[in-house]
N, C-alpha and C positions, 0 to 999 in steps of 0.2 A: 098921937102916940099909940093909941089902941089900934088904929088902922094899920100902922107900920108893923106892930107886933103880929097882927093876924096875917098880913101879907108875908112876913118872914116865915111864919109857921106853914103857910101853904107852899111856899117855895121849897122848904125842907122836905115836906111830904111828897113832893113831886120829883125829887131827885132820883128816886128809884133805887137800884142796887148799888152798893158801895163795897169794893173789895178791901178787906182788912188783913189779908195774909194768905198763905197757902191753904187752899181748900176752905177758906172762910169767907162767906159772903153774907152781909147783913142787909135786910130790907127794911125800909122805913114806911112800909105800906100796911101797917097793922090795921086790921079791920077794913081793908079796901077791897074785899072780895065782891062787894055789892050784893044787892038783893038776890039776884039769880045765883050767885055763888053760895050764899047761905042756904038757899033752897036746895041746891044740888048736894051740898054737904049733908043736910038733914036727911034727904032721901037716901044718900049713900050709906049713912050710918044706920038708918032703918033697914035697908037691904042687907047690910052686914049682920045686923042682929037677927033678922028673920032666917037667914041662911046659915047661921052659926051652927056647927063649927066648920062647915064646908067652905065658908067664905075666907077662912084663915089661909087657905091655899093661894088665894088671890091677894091677900093683904100683907102677908109676911114674905119678905124677900131676903135673900142671902147674897153677900158679896164676899169674895175671897180676900185673903190678906193683902194681895198685890192689886186689888181693885178698889175703885170708889164709885158710888152711885150719885149722879146729879139728878135731883128730882125737880120737876116742874108741876105746879098745881094751877090748873086752869090757865096754862100758858105762862105763868109767872114763876120765876125762880124761887124755890122754897128757902126760907131763912134757915141759917145754921150751916150752910155750905154743903159740901159733898158728904154722903153718908158712907159708913163702913170703916173698917171691915166688920163682918158679922151680920146680925139681923137688923132689919129696919122695917118700918110699917108704912104702907101706902094706902090711900083710899081709892078703890076702884072707880072708874068713870070720871075721876077728877085728876088723878096724879099720873104722870108719865115720867119714866126715869131712863137714864142712859148710863151704861157701865163704861168706865174708863180704866184701861190697863196702865199701871204705873211702872211696869218693868221696862228695862232698857231694851230698845229695839235697834237693830242694825239693818242697813240696806245698802245695796251697791248703787252708786251713781253711774248711769249709763255712760259709755265712752263719749267724750265731748271733743268735737273738732275745734281746736283753739289756734288762733293766729297770735303768736308771741310778739313781743315788742320789736324783735329783730326780723320780723316777717318770715317766720318759719311755721308751717302748719304741722301740728302734732295732735295725736289722739290721746286723751288722758282720762282715766277713770279713777274713782275713789270709793271709799267706804265711810259711812257716817254712823255714829252711835249716839242715840238720843233717848230721852225718857220724858214723860209727862210729869211735871212737878206740881202743877195746879190743875186739878181735874175740872173745876168750874170754869176757869178761863179758857181751857182747851175746847169747851163745848159752846160757851156763850160768845167768845170773841172771834172764832173762826169756824167756817163750815166744816172743814175736814182737816184737822191738824196734821195727820200723818201725810196726806197727799200734798198739802201746802209745804211741809218741811222738805219733802222729796224734790218738789219743783224748785224751791228756793236753793237747795243744795246744788242742783245742776247749774242754776244761773250764777251762783256765787263762785263755783269752780271755774266757769268761763271768764267771769270778770276778774278774778284774782290772777289767773294764769296769763290773761291778756296783758298785764302790766309787767311781766317778767321776761327776761331773756331766756334762750334755750339753755345756756350754761347754768343759770340760776335754777331752772326747773329740774335739771338733772342732778345738781349738787346740793341744793337747799330745800329738800323735800320737807324736812322737819319744820323749818320756818314757815313754809307755805301752808302746811297743815295747821299750825298754830294760828296763822292769820285767818284761814277759813273758819276754824272753830270759833274764834272770837267774833267774826262777822256774823256767822249763823246764830250764835248764842244771843247776840244783841238783837238780831232781827226777829227771832222767835220768842223772845221774853214776853211780849204782850200776849202771846198765845198760850202761855203756861208751859212751854216746852224748854227743856234744858238740853243743849247739845254738849255731850260729854267728850267726844273725841272725833277727829277727822283724820283720815290717813289716805295719802295718794298711793294707789296701788301700782299702776303701770303707766309708763309714758311710751307711746308707740311713735316711731319716727318713720317718714317715708323711706322706701327702699333705696332710692337714689341718694338720699342724704346719709343713710347708713353706710353705703359703699364709699361715699366721699369721706366720711369720718373715719372709716376703717383705713382707707388709703393714706389719709393724713397721719393717723396714729402709727401706721407701719413706716412711713417716711421719717417721722420723728424718732422712732425706735432705731432705725438704721443709722440716722445721723448721730444719735447718742452712742451707738455701738462703735462707729468709726472714731469718734472723739475719745472714747475709752481705750480703744486699741492704740491710737496714736500716743496717748498719755502713757500707756504701758510700754511702748517701744522707747519712748523718751527716758523713762525711769530705768529700763533695762540697759540702755546705752550708757547712762551715767554710772550704773553699777559695774558694767564691764570695764569702763575707763578706770574706775577706782581700783578694780581688781588687777588690771594690767599694771597700774602704777605700783601696787604692792608687790606683785611678782617680779617686776623689773628691779626692784631694790634688793631682792634675795634670789640668786640663781638656784639655790637648793629648793626653793618653793616651786620652781618650774619642773624640776625632776619629780617632786612629790605629786605634782598635778598629772604628770605622765603616768606614774604608777596608779594613781586613783582612776584615771581613764581606762587603763588596761584592766584593772579589777572589775570595773563596771561592764566592760565589753565582754570579758570572759564569762561573767555570770549570765549574760543574755544570749550570746552567740558563741558557743564553744568551738565551732569549726573555723572560726576566724583567727588567723595568726597575724600579729602586728609586730614589726621590728622597728622600734623607735630609733631614729637617727639624729643625734644631736647636731645642732646647727654649727657648733664650733668646728666640727670636722670639715665642713664645707667652706669655711672662711678662707682657707689656703687656696682652694680652687677658684673661689670667687676673686681673690686678689690677683691671681695669675691671669685670669681671663680679662680683668680690667686693665692690667698692664699691657697686654698684647693689643688691646684696642687703643 
């Protein structure tokens, strides 16, 4: 039993760093600096005391409100997580630190030549907004979080658009942006990076495809115009038939229509003289001509 307890204790002390939340890293290596580490620490403290107060310029550091400092002591991550904002203390010759900017960063994804699912080649570019939410993870888990996020964004853009048709790319940009944002956010979470927004900026089509789409759109517009004109003619003919039926029932209505036509003509063309001739006067001549025949 005592052997098992000692083995478990050794296993726990060798686990190293454990992440417990944003910017919080705990180390289980208390007193594990070793003999050389303690000697260097003592020498550094003596040097600081001898050169005081000049040594304060090297020991006291400042980080801004939007920054955090990740400190390594003799190559090991210092317990307590990232420091800041404000003042923090380091030991020269033993500690090294890296500042991490927590502000939102935006970058343009270079235009990517993408082959869509319906075998159409398009050039698409996008813009990505992200920020570092865990400074410690962004330093310890990836070599360069910014560069890695940029490369991953370009790859994700090609992979996502490769599964879409051209019509979907042109019409469903918002859905594509949300899909890219969720994919990038899930992939960059172990790096301590939070992808806040992804937007597809522009979709460039080949010139020949643009001409073909323009010709197709023009043909469809002309077809719709002809259909609309035919429907208008049909409705107009029905209205004229109904008007003729109404006028045929009342002879006085035809005379009123004559007078209305004369009024409109006289208002537009004053030099035109029109003499309306009722058709009743010509019925006698029409009957005589028909009898002769």
